[in-house]
Each structure stands twice: as structure tokens, then as C-alpha cells.
C-alpha positions in Angstrom: 86.9 61.6 120.1 85.3 58.5 119.0 87.1 55.3 117.5 85.3 52.6 115.7 86.8 49.2 116.8 86.1 45.8 117.6 87.0 43.1 120.2 86.8 39.3 120.7 84.1 37.7 122.9 84.0 33.8 122.8 85.5 33.7 119.4 83.3 36.2 118.0 84.1 39.7 116.8 82.0 42.4 118.3 81.6 45.7 116.8 82.2 48.8 119.3 82.7 52.5 119.7 85.1 53.9 121.9 84.3 57.5 123.4 87.3 59.4 124.9 86.7 62.9 126.3 88.7 65.6 124.4 90.0 67.1 127.6 92.0 63.9 128.5 95.7 64.7 128.9 98.3 62.4 127.5 98.9 59.5 130.0 95.8 60.2 132.0 93.7 57.4 132.8 90.1 58.1 133.3 87.2 56.0 134.9 85.0 54.4 132.3 81.8 52.9 131.6 80.7 49.8 129.4 77.2 50.7 127.8 74.9 47.9 127.3 71.9 48.4 124.7 68.5 47.1 125.0 66.3 44.2 123.9 67.9 43.2 120.5 68.9 46.8 119.8 72.0 48.4 118.6 74.8 50.5 120.0 74.0 53.1 117.2 71.3 55.5 116.8 69.9 54.3 120.1 69.5 55.0 123.9 73.1 53.4 124.2 74.7 56.0 121.9 72.9 58.9 124.0 74.2 57.4 127.1 77.7 57.0 125.8 77.8 60.5 124.5 76.5 61.6 127.8 79.2 60.1 129.7 81.9 61.4 127.2 80.7 65.0 127.8 80.8 64.3 131.8 84.5 63.2 131.4 84.2 59.5 131.3 85.6 56.9 128.7 82.6 55.0 127.4 82.7 51.7 125.2 79.2 50.9 123.6 79.0 47.8 121.5 76.6 45.6 119.9 76.1 42.3 121.6 76.7 39.0 119.6 73.8 38.5 117.2 72.9 42.1 117.2 73.7 45.0 115.1 77.0 44.7 113.3 78.5 42.0 115.6 79.1 38.4 114.6 76.7 35.5 115.4 73.6 34.3 114.2 71.3 37.3 114.1 68.7 37.6 116.6 69.8 34.4 118.3 70.1 36.3 121.7 70.6 34.3 125.0 71.0 36.3 128.2 74.0 34.4 129.6 76.0 35.1 126.1 75.2 38.7 126.8 76.6 38.5 130.1 79.8 36.9 128.7 80.1 39.7 126.2 79.8 42.4 129.1 82.5 40.6 130.9 84.7 40.4 127.8 84.0 44.1 127.1 85.4 44.9 130.7 88.5 42.8 130.0 89.2 44.8 126.5 88.6 48.2 128.3 90.9 47.3 131.2 93.6 47.2 128.7 93.2 50.5 127.1 95.7 53.1 128.1 93.1 55.7 128.5 91.3 53.8 131.2 91.8 53.4 135.0 91.4 49.6 135.2 90.0 49.9 138.6 87.3 52.3 138.1 85.2 50.8 135.2 81.3 50.7 135.6 78.6 49.4 133.8 75.5 51.1 132.6 72.6 49.3 130.7 69.4 50.2 129.7 66.0 48.0 129.8 67.3 44.4 128.7 71.0 45.6 128.9 70.4 46.7 132.4 69.4 43.3 133.4 72.5 42.0 131.9 74.5 44.7 133.5 73.3 43.9 137.0 73.9 40.2 136.6 77.4 40.7 135.3 78.2 42.8 138.2 76.7 40.3 140.4 79.1 37.6 139.4 82.2 39.5 138.4 83.6 41.8 141.1 85.8 43.8 138.5 82.8 46.1 137.7 83.4 49.2 140.0 79.7 50.3 140.0 76.3 49.7 138.1 73.7 52.1 136.8 70.5 50.2 135.8 68.2 52.3 133.5 64.7 50.9 133.4 65.9 47.5 133.9 64.4 44.2 135.5 65.4 41.5 137.7 62.9 38.6 137.1 62.1 37.6 133.6 58.9 35.6 134.5 57.4 38.5 136.5 58.5 41.2 134.1 56.7 39.1 131.2 53.3 39.0 133.5 53.8 42.6 133.8 54.0 43.2 130.1 51.2 40.9 129.3 48.8 41.8 132.4 45.5 40.3 131.5 44.6 36.7 131.5 44.0 37.0 127.9 47.2 38.5 126.9 49.1 36.0 129.3 47.6 33.0 127.9 48.5 34.2 124.2 52.1 34.9 125.3 52.6 31.7 127.0 51.0 29.9 124.1 53.4 31.3 121.9 56.3 30.1 124.0 54.9 26.5 124.1 54.1 26.6 120.4 57.7 27.7 119.9 59.0 24.9 122.3 57.1 22.2 120.2 58.2 23.6 117.0 62.0 23.5 118.0 61.4 19.8 119.2 59.8 18.7 116.2 61.6 20.2 113.5 65.0 21.3 115.0 64.2 24.9 113.8 63.4 28.3 115.7 59.9 29.6 115.2 60.1 33.4 114.8 57.9 36.0 116.4 57.6 39.6 116.3 59.5 41.3 119.0 56.3 43.1 120.0 54.7 39.8 120.8 57.4 39.3 123.3 57.9 43.1 124.7 54.7 45.0 123.8 55.7 48.7 123.1 53.1 51.4 122.6 53.3 52.9 118.8 54.3 56.4 120.2 57.1 55.2 121.8 58.5 52.9 119.0 60.2 55.9 117.6 62.8 55.8 120.3 64.1 52.3 118.9 67.2 52.1 116.9 66.6 51.8 113.0 69.2 49.0 113.4 66.9 47.2 115.9 66.0 43.6 115.3 62.1 43.3 114.6 61.7 39.5 114.9 63.1 37.0 117.3 63.2 33.2 117.7 61.0 32.0 120.4 64.3 30.7 122.3 65.3 34.5 123.1 62.0 34.9 124.8 62.7 31.7 126.6 66.0 33.0 127.9 64.6 36.1 129.1 61.9 34.3 130.8 64.2 32.0 132.9 66.9 35.0 133.6 67.0 36.4 137.1 69.3 39.3 137.9 67.6 39.2 141.2 69.2 36.3 142.2 72.8 38.1 142.1 72.0 42.0 142.8 72.7 41.3 146.6 76.3 40.4 145.6 77.2 43.7 144.2 77.5 45.3 147.6 79.6 47.0 148.7 80.0 48.5 145.1 77.6 51.3 144.4 74.5 50.5 142.2 71.8 53.0 141.0 68.4 51.8 139.8 67.1 54.4 137.6 63.5 54.2 136.3 60.6 56.0 134.9 57.3 56.0 136.8 54.7 54.1 135.3 56.7 52.5 132.8 54.6 51.1 130.0 57.3 48.9 128.6 59.3 47.5 131.5 57.3 47.5 134.8 58.6 50.2 137.2 58.2 47.6 140.2 61.4 45.5 138.5 63.6 48.3 139.8 61.8 48.6 143.1 62.2 44.9 143.9 65.8 44.8 142.8 66.5 47.9 144.9 64.9 45.9 148.0 67.4 42.9 147.4 70.6 45.0 146.8 73.1 45.7 149.5 74.1 49.1 150.3 75.3 51.5 148.7 72.2 51.4 146.6 70.0 54.1 145.4 66.6 54.4 143.7 65.5 57.2 141.4 62.0 57.2 139.8 61.4 59.9 137.5 57.9 61.1 136.0 56.9 62.9 132.9 58.4 60.2 130.8 58.3 56.6 129.8 61.1 54.0 129.6 63.5 56.3 127.5 64.5 58.8 130.2 67.2 60.5 128.1 64.8 61.4 125.1 65.5 64.8 124.1 62.4 66.5 126.0 63.7 64.8 129.2 67.5 64.8 128.8 68.2 68.1 130.4 66.6 67.0 133.7 67.6 63.5 133.9 71.1 64.0 132.9 71.7 66.5 135.7 70.2 63.7 138.2 72.5 61.3 136.9 75.5 63.5 137.2 74.8 64.0 140.8 75.1 60.3 141.4 78.4 59.9 139.2 80.0 62.8 140.9 79.3 61.2 144.4 80.3 57.5 143.6 82.7 57.5 140.6 83.9 61.3 140.0 86.0 62.1 137.0 88.6 64.5 137.1 87.4 66.1 134.0 83.7 66.6 135.4 82.6 70.0 135.3 
């Protein structure tokens, strides 16, 4: 069952979809997940939607939503700030805890890419999250960007854009806009995995927000709650080393799974049969659903 709804976050109405497994009995409270989409993406027609449907099939309630300034949610379009998204994740948790379908003490958070960084940070500062799945995420914005712009020439071009945008804002009071791919390069053949509702231009302030965001600083505070770092090998979008470093900083129980043969979108159709099985094994161990097959 899918229900389109909305909830409030800092006075803004956020658009969401709630997934409830068909096998749920009346009055039954199920474990649940909040599903966070990627960089200026969308809850719809995206990896977040694939993840939410997967969780529903495995017996979990799942809430996917558009962060403020993205998709169908309120807020000035594309004016994304990492700590605003952390607040959105926490407010989504408050909303989901009140749903009669949900066990309020067994709500995890699953994020992909940018959403994974937000998921780790949110769980690091809010002990209400029961567990975390970080899918192709990152923990240090500056180091992530260095991996995404690896040559001296590429790094100089990127940091030059950041400084130009900073000066433009100081001098005019307005944002300078750049292509999303100037901030986060994505090979042409992988762009088909982006939601058609994803934003294609961002203000430079969004890139600065990411540059200064460090989930690394709080990942150790998630323990003793379980966390899974799930990443593709040789990820050509978010460097794989980001999950390796977060795993090193995390307390137990933490697990690191690196899958080969795919890049950054591990639930894309050709890889989903294998990667779903891997994820289900972790879920069955750490937050099992009574409806799990």
C-alpha cells in the first residue's frame, strides 16, 4: 500500500509517500525506515523509490520524502543546505513515530549518496534512530570533492567556482548558479539513473554547504546502534574510500560491504537481485520484520 501525504519540517510542507506492507495485520506495529534521496534529487522515480519499494517487499514500513527545496516539497528550489536536510530527517522521524502502523522504537534511516551523509549525521546526533544504512555515502565533504575532482586542473577549476560564487554573493546579494555536474561529476552513462525530477542547476552556496559537512565527526556516536556502510567498488561518483573511512571511525556493531560489478547505483535493475539479497541478510540480523520472508 502506498499513501501520498505530507508533514511539517520547520514550517515547510514536505511531500512524502508512505509504504505499508500488504501483509500487515490490523493493529500490528512494524519496524520502519525513513528513506533519504540523493543530491538535489527526488523521492520519485529514483534510487530512493527503489529502496522504499524494496523495504516494503521485505516487510517494513518505509517513508520516502522530498527534502525541502527539492521535488514537490516547499522551500526555495535548489537552495539546499546539509543541516536543513538533517532537520528534515529528524522531523520525518517524529512524524513516523506517531503513525499507528509503526513501532516507534524500531525506526531506521536509509540514505543514498548525499542522503547517506545526511542519514549518518542525523543518527549521530539523534539517538531515536534505531539503525542506519549508508548507501554509497560520504563522511567528509572537502575530501569527497577532492576525490571527485582528482587532477590539479579539475580541483583548481572547482575551487575557483566556489570562490567566484562566494564573491558574487558578497557583491550582489544573489546566488551564482552552476550545473550540478560542475559540483558532482557523473559519467554520461550513469546519468540515466538520476530521477527525471532531479534538479540540474544549484547555487554555489549548496556546494559550500557540502564542502563543510562532516558526518565523520559524529559517526562514532551511533554505536551501539547498528550501522551498515554499503558501497560499490571503484565508485566513479562518490569515492569508495568515504565509506571505508567512516567504517574506521564507527563503533560496533558496524559492517562494511563493498560490491563489485556496478557503480554508485547498486539497486539498478541488473544488480538488484544480488544486492537486495545482501541487504536482506543485514536487515534480518539487526532489525528483523515479523513479515520477513
